[in-house]
C-alpha positions as CSV (number, residue, x, y, z in Angstrom):
1,G,123.6,117.6,98.8
2,V,127.2,116.3,98.4
3,I,128.1,117.8,101.8
4,L,124.9,117.4,103.7
5,L,124.1,113.8,102.8
6,P,127.3,112.2,104.3
7,I,127.0,114.5,107.3
8,T,123.4,113.4,107.9
9,I,124.3,109.7,107.5
10,L,127.2,110.2,109.9
11,G,124.9,111.9,112.5
12,M,122.3,109.1,112.3
13,F,125.0,106.3,112.8
14,L,126.7,108.2,115.6
15,G,123.3,108.7,117.4
16,G,122.8,104.9,117.2
17,F,126.4,104.3,118.3
18,L,126.0,106.5,121.4
19,I,122.8,104.7,122.4
20,K,124.5,101.3,122.2
21,K,127.8,102.5,123.7
22,F,126.3,104.1,126.8
23,K,123.3,101.9,127.0
24,L,120.9,104.8,127.2
25,H,117.6,104.3,129.0
26,I,114.5,105.6,127.3
27,T,114.4,108.7,129.6
28,E,118.0,109.5,128.8
29,M,117.2,109.1,125.0
30,A,114.3,111.5,125.4
31,K,116.5,114.1,127.1
32,F,119.2,113.6,124.4
33,A,116.7,114.0,121.5
34,C,115.2,117.1,123.1
35,I,118.6,118.7,123.7
36,T,119.8,118.1,120.2
37,F,116.6,119.5,118.7
38,I,116.7,122.7,120.8
39,V,120.5,123.2,120.0
40,A,119.7,122.8,116.3
41,Y,116.8,125.3,116.7
42,L,119.1,127.9,118.3
43,L,121.7,127.4,115.6
44,N,119.0,127.8,113.0
45,L,118.3,131.3,114.3
46,L,121.8,132.3,113.2
47,Y,120.6,132.0,109.6
48,F,119.2,135.5,110.0
49,T,122.7,136.9,110.2
50,C,123.6,135.6,106.7
51,S,122.6,138.5,104.5
52,C,122.6,138.9,100.7
53,E,121.7,142.2,99.1
54,V,118.8,142.6,96.6
55,L,119.8,142.4,92.9
56,Q,120.3,146.0,91.7
57,V,118.0,146.2,88.7
58,A,117.6,149.7,87.0
59,G,114.1,151.0,87.4
60,L,113.1,148.2,89.8
61,T,115.4,148.1,92.8
62,A,117.9,150.8,91.7
63,P,117.4,154.2,90.0
64,Y,118.8,155.2,86.6
65,A,121.8,157.1,87.9
66,G,121.6,160.8,87.2
67,L,118.7,160.3,84.7
68,K,115.1,161.5,84.6
69,H,112.5,158.8,85.1
70,L,109.5,158.7,82.9
71,S,107.2,157.9,85.8
72,S,104.4,155.5,85.1
73,P,103.2,152.3,86.9
74,K,103.8,150.2,83.8
75,N,106.9,152.0,82.6
76,S,109.1,152.1,85.7
77,F,111.9,150.7,83.6
78,M,111.7,153.6,81.2
79,A,114.0,156.6,81.5
80,S,115.1,159.5,79.2
81,C,118.0,157.4,78.0
82,N,115.9,154.6,76.5
83,A,112.6,156.4,75.8
84,D,113.2,156.1,72.0
85,C,114.2,152.5,72.0
86,S,110.7,150.9,72.0
87,C,111.8,148.3,74.6
88,K,109.4,145.4,75.4
89,L,108.5,145.1,79.1
90,D,107.7,141.4,78.9
91,Q,111.3,140.4,77.9
92,W,113.9,139.3,80.4
93,D,117.5,139.0,79.1
94,P,119.5,140.9,81.7
95,V,122.8,142.6,81.1
96,C,125.3,143.9,83.6
97,G,126.6,147.4,83.1
98,D,130.1,148.4,84.1
99,N,128.5,150.5,86.8
100,G,127.4,147.3,88.6
101,I,123.7,147.8,87.8
102,T,121.7,145.1,86.1
103,Y,119.3,146.1,83.3
104,M,116.3,144.0,82.2
105,T,117.5,143.9,78.6
106,A,120.3,145.5,76.6
107,C,117.5,147.7,75.1
108,F,116.7,149.1,78.6
109,A,120.4,149.8,79.0
110,G,120.2,151.9,75.8
111,C,122.9,149.8,74.1
112,K,123.4,150.6,70.4
113,S,125.8,147.8,69.3
114,S,127.2,144.4,70.4
115,T,130.2,142.2,69.8
116,G,130.8,138.5,70.5
117,M,128.4,135.6,70.6
118,G,126.5,133.7,73.3
119,K,127.8,134.2,76.9
120,N,130.7,136.3,75.7
121,M,128.5,139.0,74.1
122,V,129.4,142.5,75.0
123,F,127.1,145.5,74.4
124,H,128.5,148.9,73.6
125,N,127.4,152.6,73.5
126,C,124.9,152.0,76.3
127,S,123.4,155.4,77.0
128,C,121.8,154.4,80.3
129,V,125.0,153.0,81.8
130,K,126.9,155.6,83.8
131,G,130.4,154.3,83.6
132,Q,132.9,154.5,86.5
133,V,135.5,156.4,84.4
134,H,134.0,157.6,81.2
135,G,130.8,159.0,82.5
136,L,127.4,158.9,80.8
137,G,127.4,157.7,77.2
138,N,129.8,155.3,75.6
139,S,129.6,152.6,78.4
140,S,129.4,148.9,77.9
141,A,127.4,146.0,79.4
142,L,128.0,142.2,79.6
143,L,125.3,139.6,79.0
144,G,123.9,138.2,82.3
145,Q,123.1,139.6,85.8
146,C,125.7,141.4,87.9
147,Q,127.4,139.4,90.6
148,R,126.6,140.2,94.2
149,E,129.7,140.1,96.4
150,S,128.0,139.8,99.8
151,C,126.1,136.7,98.6
152,T,129.4,135.0,97.5
153,K,131.1,135.9,100.8
154,A,128.1,134.8,103.0
155,F,127.6,131.4,101.3
156,P,130.5,129.5,103.0
157,Y,129.3,130.6,106.4
158,F,125.7,129.6,105.4
159,L,126.9,126.2,104.2
160,A,128.9,125.6,107.4
161,L,125.9,126.6,109.6
162,Q,123.6,124.3,107.5
163,T,126.0,121.4,107.9
164,A,126.2,121.9,111.7
165,C,122.3,122.0,112.0
166,A,121.9,118.9,109.8
167,F,124.5,116.9,111.8
168,I,122.9,117.8,115.2
169,L,119.3,117.1,113.9
170,A,120.5,113.7,112.5
171,L,122.2,113.0,115.8
172,G,118.9,113.1,117.6
173,G,117.0,111.3,114.9
174,T,117.9,107.8,115.9
175,P,117.1,108.3,119.6
176,T,113.7,109.7,118.5
177,Y,112.9,106.5,116.6
178,M,114.1,104.3,119.5
179,I,111.9,106.2,121.9
180,M,108.9,105.3,119.7
181,F,109.9,101.6,119.5
182,R,110.5,101.3,123.3
183,S,107.5,103.3,124.5
184,V,104.9,101.5,122.4
185,S,103.7,98.0,123.1
186,P,105.1,95.3,120.7
187,D,101.7,94.7,119.0
188,L,101.4,98.4,118.2
189,K,104.9,99.1,116.9
190,S,104.1,98.8,113.2
191,F,100.9,100.9,113.7
192,A,102.9,103.5,115.5
193,V,105.4,103.8,112.6
194,G,102.4,104.1,110.2
195,I,100.9,106.9,112.3
196,E,104.2,108.7,112.6
197,T,104.7,108.6,108.8
198,L,101.1,109.7,108.1
199,G,101.5,112.6,110.5
200,G,104.6,113.7,108.8
201,R,103.0,113.6,105.3
202,V,99.7,115.2,106.4
203,L,101.2,118.0,108.5
204,G,104.5,118.6,106.6
205,G,105.0,116.9,103.3
206,L,101.7,117.8,101.6
207,P,100.7,121.3,102.8
208,A,104.3,122.7,103.3
209,P,105.0,123.4,99.6
210,I,101.7,125.2,99.3
211,Y,102.0,127.7,102.1
212,F,105.8,128.1,101.7
213,G,105.3,128.7,98.0
214,A,102.5,131.2,98.6
215,L,104.7,133.2,101.1
216,I,107.7,133.1,98.8
217,D,105.6,134.4,95.9
218,E,104.7,137.5,98.0
219,T,108.4,138.5,98.0
220,C,108.7,138.6,94.1
221,L,109.5,142.0,92.6
222,K,109.4,141.0,88.9
223,W,107.4,138.2,87.3
224,G,108.2,136.7,84.0
225,T,105.7,136.4,81.2
226,K,104.8,133.3,79.3
227,N,104.4,133.2,75.5
228,C,100.7,132.7,76.0
229,G,100.5,135.8,78.1
230,G,100.2,134.2,81.6
231,S,102.5,134.8,84.6
232,G,105.8,132.9,84.4
233,S,108.6,132.4,86.9
234,C,109.9,135.1,89.3
235,R,112.9,137.0,87.8
236,V,113.9,139.1,90.9
237,Y,113.1,138.5,94.6
238,D,113.3,140.9,97.5
239,T,116.0,138.8,99.1
240,K,115.6,140.4,102.5
241,A,111.9,139.8,102.6
242,F,112.4,136.3,101.2
243,R,114.9,135.6,104.0
244,N,112.7,137.0,106.8
245,V,109.5,135.2,105.6
246,Y,111.2,131.8,104.8
247,L,113.4,131.6,107.9
248,G,110.7,133.2,110.1
249,L,108.2,130.5,109.1
250,I,110.7,127.7,109.8
251,A,111.6,129.3,113.2
252,G,107.9,129.4,114.1
253,L,107.3,125.8,113.2
254,R,110.4,124.5,114.9
255,A,109.5,126.5,118.1
256,G,106.3,124.5,118.2
257,C,108.3,121.3,117.7
258,C,110.6,122.3,120.6
259,L,107.6,122.6,122.8
260,L,106.3,119.2,121.8
261,Y,109.8,117.7,122.4
262,I,109.8,119.1,125.9
263,V,106.3,117.8,126.6
264,L,107.3,114.4,125.3
265,S,110.4,114.3,127.5
266,V,108.4,115.2,130.6
267,L,105.8,112.5,129.9
268,I,108.4,109.8,129.2
269,M,110.3,110.7,132.4
270,K,107.1,110.5,134.4
271,R,106.0,107.2,132.9
272,F,109.4,105.4,133.0
273,K,110.7,106.9,136.2
């Protein structure tokens, strides 16, 4: 927000400045708005190149290294190293082993003792953690999920791409509004603004959270559990499926918008030729 908000404001003001500076006709504004939207759409496709690996959780997205699984649909987190620990499957308090694998709780990592308090807590003698140096047995784990290096490296590129897309979309936003004001008769301008706002709410603002949320929920790998026993928030997502579903839906919707922009430009050029 700190970065995108000023960029969006700058794009909107610059779009208005260009209209005034070059005294663009309504047909030229239609071309300008269409081109900016299509360029932003093409840039949006580059989001697919920003990859971030799935969180490696033992028993869920990664195996217990070198250990025998106690295979069961409900006990996929159980292995020979934590079979006697009586771990609760509805708890989520992840720890990061020194092997780079995240465990759902210190219990599932087979940890026997701990030192420190709060965020600085360290668990020791974790039988499920296969250490890099000291092998299976006396390995440790830190409170919290393991960091994912590819996510950290990809984030600056993602942010730069998002900034460019936001600027280009904002650049064409002012011409789009000016097209509406100049192509509608004076007595219908306020009505046109109302219809435009209503269309945005009905087609985008209201239903979008529902179908986006439903698709995102399909990519969840591990759901939390509420105290009352109901399903809580998602703990781990399949990030690759999340990316493909989320960005694919946006790409599909914007492809339709590009088609509508092209149709609008053609109609305006025919009418005001």
